[in-house]
Wavefront OBJ file of the C-alpha trace (Angstrom):
o trace
v -16.539 -2.876 -2.607
v -17.022 -0.932 0.613
v -19.726 -3.243 1.950
v -17.671 -6.406 1.440
v -14.638 -4.678 2.928
v -16.424 -3.583 6.108
v -18.322 -6.862 6.440
v -15.030 -8.774 6.360
v -13.764 -6.643 9.256
v -16.800 -7.491 11.375
v -16.913 -11.153 10.314
v -13.230 -11.791 11.092
v -13.132 -9.634 14.223
v -11.593 -11.678 17.053
v -11.216 -8.929 19.687
v -14.772 -7.602 20.147
v -16.849 -5.048 18.268
v -16.261 -2.292 20.835
v -12.508 -2.562 20.267
v -12.728 -1.524 16.606
v -13.336 1.913 15.122
v -13.971 2.099 11.372
v -13.247 5.370 9.572
v -14.024 5.903 5.891
v -12.199 8.789 4.231
v -13.818 9.561 0.889
v -11.838 11.349 -1.848
v -14.523 11.106 -4.536
v -16.857 13.786 -5.885
v -19.400 15.447 -3.603
v -22.264 13.551 -5.268
v -20.547 10.176 -4.899
v -19.635 11.062 -1.323
v -23.284 11.751 -0.465
v -24.275 8.363 -1.886
v -21.581 6.598 0.098
v -22.433 8.322 3.378
v -26.116 7.469 2.952
v -25.213 3.859 2.199
v -22.988 3.583 5.285
v -25.566 5.208 7.576
v -28.362 2.953 6.331
v -26.369 -0.283 6.438
v -24.321 0.232 9.596
v -26.648 2.375 11.736
v -24.236 5.332 11.940
v -21.463 3.141 13.381
v -18.993 4.143 10.663
v -17.184 7.464 10.963
v -17.351 9.152 7.557
v -15.028 11.965 6.450
v -15.630 13.781 3.172
v -12.290 14.917 1.816
v -10.954 16.747 -1.211
v -8.831 14.494 -3.375
v -5.343 15.610 -2.389
v -3.871 12.147 -2.782
v -3.687 8.723 -1.193
v -1.328 9.729 1.598
v -3.295 12.846 2.508
v -6.549 10.900 2.812
v -5.020 8.207 4.996
v -3.252 10.768 7.204
v -6.574 12.506 7.760
v -8.139 9.253 8.966
v -5.185 8.487 11.228
v -5.333 11.918 12.870
v -8.957 11.502 13.965
v -8.613 7.834 14.972
v -8.956 7.168 18.693
v -7.088 3.859 18.740
v -3.404 3.285 19.478
v -3.105 0.790 16.601
v -4.019 1.874 13.070
v -4.965 -0.268 10.093
v -4.656 1.260 6.618
v -7.049 -0.798 4.462
v -8.029 -0.330 0.830
v -11.733 -0.863 -0.002
v -10.852 -3.738 -2.366
v -9.308 -5.737 0.502
v -11.054 -8.597 2.324
v -9.783 -10.063 5.595
v -9.475 -13.825 5.147
v -8.234 -14.916 8.587
v -8.999 -13.468 12.050
v -5.842 -11.481 12.812
v -6.587 -8.542 15.105
v -5.713 -10.436 18.298
v -2.410 -11.621 16.814
v -1.666 -8.066 15.721
v -2.181 -6.683 19.230
v 0.191 -9.362 20.520
v 2.911 -8.102 18.176
v 2.379 -4.519 19.305
v 2.865 -5.514 22.937
v 6.525 -5.138 22.007
v 7.090 -1.344 22.144
v 9.808 -1.557 19.495
v 7.294 -2.791 16.872
v 5.954 0.017 14.664
v 4.285 -1.841 11.778
v 2.814 -5.277 10.982
v 1.751 -6.870 7.692
v 0.298 -10.192 6.549
v 0.173 -12.477 3.521
v -1.551 -10.897 0.521
v -3.563 -13.078 -1.842
v -4.505 -11.645 -5.239
v -4.817 -12.832 -8.817
v -1.674 -11.069 -10.053
v 1.521 -11.634 -8.079
v 0.627 -12.339 -4.430
v 3.327 -9.835 -3.422
v 2.931 -8.909 0.246
v 6.021 -6.688 0.155
v 8.314 -5.104 -2.425
v 12.045 -4.495 -2.636
v 13.016 -0.885 -2.058
v 13.294 1.019 -5.373
v 16.965 1.897 -4.827
v 17.775 -1.833 -4.906
v 16.538 -2.112 -8.492
v 18.578 -4.337 -10.790
v 17.186 -4.847 -14.312
v 15.157 -8.079 -14.643
v 16.509 -9.443 -11.341
v 14.436 -6.986 -9.297
v 11.114 -8.655 -10.162
v 12.617 -12.145 -9.903
v 13.967 -11.396 -6.426
v 10.605 -9.936 -5.382
v 8.800 -13.077 -6.473
v 11.384 -15.460 -5.015
v 11.436 -13.849 -1.563
v 7.634 -13.436 -1.421
v 7.136 -17.099 -2.331
v 9.490 -18.106 0.478
v 8.082 -15.605 2.960
v 11.565 -14.136 3.264
v 11.166 -10.589 4.583
v 13.907 -8.132 5.530
v 12.650 -4.739 6.695
v 15.795 -3.007 5.427
v 15.298 -4.369 1.899
v 11.504 -4.548 1.612
v 8.442 -2.429 2.374
v 5.058 -3.927 3.239
v 2.168 -3.504 0.804
v 0.153 -0.422 1.700
v -3.146 -2.085 0.761
v -3.442 -3.617 4.237
v -0.894 -2.594 6.854
v -0.911 -1.879 10.596
v 0.965 0.940 12.346
v 1.410 2.047 15.910
v -0.212 5.469 15.706
v 2.418 7.233 17.806
v 5.292 5.842 15.700
v 3.474 6.704 12.475
v 3.056 10.300 13.632
v 6.633 10.616 14.902
v 7.803 9.336 11.505
v 5.784 12.259 10.041
v 3.115 10.011 8.502
v 2.694 9.539 4.741
v 4.434 12.166 2.634
v 1.579 14.278 1.237
v 3.806 15.657 -1.510
v 3.455 12.195 -3.066
v -0.028 12.156 -4.559
v 0.178 8.369 -4.945
v 2.800 5.564 -5.084
v 5.985 4.934 -3.051
v 4.350 5.820 0.269
v 5.325 2.337 1.488
v 9.118 2.423 0.985
v 9.179 6.043 2.140
v 7.551 5.324 5.521
v 9.570 2.098 5.837
v 12.850 3.986 5.492
v 11.771 6.508 8.131
v 10.717 3.786 10.589
v 14.034 2.030 10.005
v 15.855 5.244 10.868
v 13.926 5.256 14.155
v 15.248 1.704 14.793
v 11.705 0.373 14.918
v 10.691 -3.182 14.011
v 8.538 -3.974 10.985
v 6.942 -7.422 11.201
v 5.666 -9.684 8.419
v 3.546 -12.716 9.326
v 2.946 -15.159 6.472
v 0.633 -17.422 8.486
v -2.427 -15.144 8.259
v -3.926 -13.857 5.011
v -5.999 -11.154 3.369
v -7.381 -10.910 -0.169
v -6.657 -7.945 -2.439
v -8.988 -7.803 -5.449
v -6.480 -6.275 -7.845
v -6.416 -7.100 -11.548
v -3.520 -7.142 -13.971
v -4.063 -4.577 -16.709
v -2.116 -4.207 -19.927
v -3.559 -0.761 -20.556
v -2.170 2.255 -18.790
v -3.037 5.791 -17.820
v -0.653 8.579 -18.822
v -1.687 10.692 -15.823
v -0.920 7.850 -13.403
v 2.484 7.374 -15.053
v 3.201 11.059 -14.463
v 2.065 10.794 -10.835
v 4.239 7.725 -10.320
v 7.356 9.273 -11.810
v 6.858 12.398 -9.712
v 6.755 10.218 -6.588
v 9.978 8.509 -7.686
v 11.715 11.876 -7.988
v 10.488 12.952 -4.538
v 11.500 9.646 -2.915
v 15.022 9.512 -4.316
v 15.684 13.192 -3.676
v 14.481 13.297 -0.063
v 16.502 10.216 0.889
v 19.652 11.370 -0.961
v 19.596 8.371 -3.292
v 21.010 8.133 -6.812
v 18.041 9.040 -8.998
v 19.986 8.985 -12.274
v 21.251 5.474 -11.571
v 17.695 4.282 -10.945
v 16.347 5.964 -14.085
v 19.059 4.427 -16.264
v 18.443 1.011 -14.734
v 14.694 1.206 -15.317
v 15.014 2.469 -18.886
v 17.438 -0.333 -19.729
v 14.958 -2.866 -18.366
v 12.021 -1.264 -20.183
v 13.899 -1.370 -23.480
v 14.425 -5.093 -22.965
v 10.711 -5.469 -22.247
v 9.856 -3.472 -25.352
v 12.059 -5.742 -27.471
v 10.473 -8.840 -25.956
v 6.940 -7.559 -26.565
v 7.855 -6.642 -30.133
v 9.142 -10.162 -30.805
v 6.022 -11.711 -29.259
v 3.676 -9.274 -31.066
v 2.257 -8.053 -27.748
v 1.702 -4.534 -29.014
v -0.329 -3.254 -26.051
v 2.496 -4.149 -23.637
v 5.016 -2.683 -26.077
v 3.097 0.593 -26.098
v 2.965 0.597 -22.314
v 6.722 0.004 -22.053
v 7.363 2.922 -24.405
v 5.076 5.137 -22.326
v 7.088 4.284 -19.207
v 10.328 5.069 -21.046
v 8.943 8.435 -22.111
l 1 2 3 4 5 6 7 8 9 10 11 12 13 14 15 16 17 18 19 20 21 22 23 24 25 26 27 28 29 30 31 32 33 34 35 36 37 38 39 40 41 42 43 44 45 46 47 48 49 50 51 52 53 54 55 56 57 58 59 60 61 62 63 64 65 66 67 68 69 70 71 72 73 74 75 76 77 78 79 80 81 82 83 84 85 86 87 88 89 90 91 92 93 94 95 96 97 98 99 100 101 102 103 104 105 106 107 108 109 110 111 112 113 114 115 116 117 118 119 120 121 122 123 124 125 126 127 128 129 130 131 132 133 134 135 136 137 138 139 140 141 142 143 144 145 146 147 148 149 150 151 152 153 154 155 156 157 158 159 160 161 162 163 164 165 166 167 168 169 170 171 172 173 174 175 176 177 178 179 180 181 182 183 184 185 186 187 188 189 190 191 192 193 194 195 196 197 198 199 200 201 202 203 204 205 206 207 208 209 210 211 212 213 214 215 216 217 218 219 220 221 222 223 224 225 226 227 228 229 230 231 232 233 234 235 236 237 238 239 240 241 242 243 244 245 246 247 248 249 250 251 252 253 254 255 256 257 258 259 260 261 262 263 264 265 266
């Protein structure tokens, strides 16, 4: 995953190798970290900056990389992302406007092709997913209603820091709408460009992980509380939707999805 990720950066680089700094922040075990560092050193001749980190969450790891980065423009990039089109030069053009704080591009995957998601507080049962799909298919982006996917997103480093970076109280999930709301409060622009693409190698899974559900629900509580949003309204809306899903999966004998819906309800 890491090799294909880094190779896509170099292959699609349209601004010059000296203009790019690659930082790998590793949250895995010490043994896995040693393997990864050795692999990077051997394959990229010590050109990759490697940081071994304790696993304190997605936001914490990314913040650590941002703090040591020397560049003015930051790219948060998951290791299962591949750059499809040369886009660094276009990105720098966007950031020539000092009011622009973040830039995102068209995501291609084998699940939904969602490049951005409606803010959680705008959830309406059933319609939420439909609206997400409809607006993504049309390339209709509104920074006050949507947050860019965090799998591949650019930030102006100074704006990201002023906005207080990713919330490290959130171990994982909802970093995107959280930082989007804070950038909006700063009256900064968030740009989406549908003309250039990247690939995200995500897979749809019917199984689920109870620990990840707990982590996700904790992030929801943090997000709604810190932004003074109606958490109870959101919970009731989601549970109503999940009960409809559970009924649908029962009628269609999709018992794995039914079990997952019940786990979410719990």
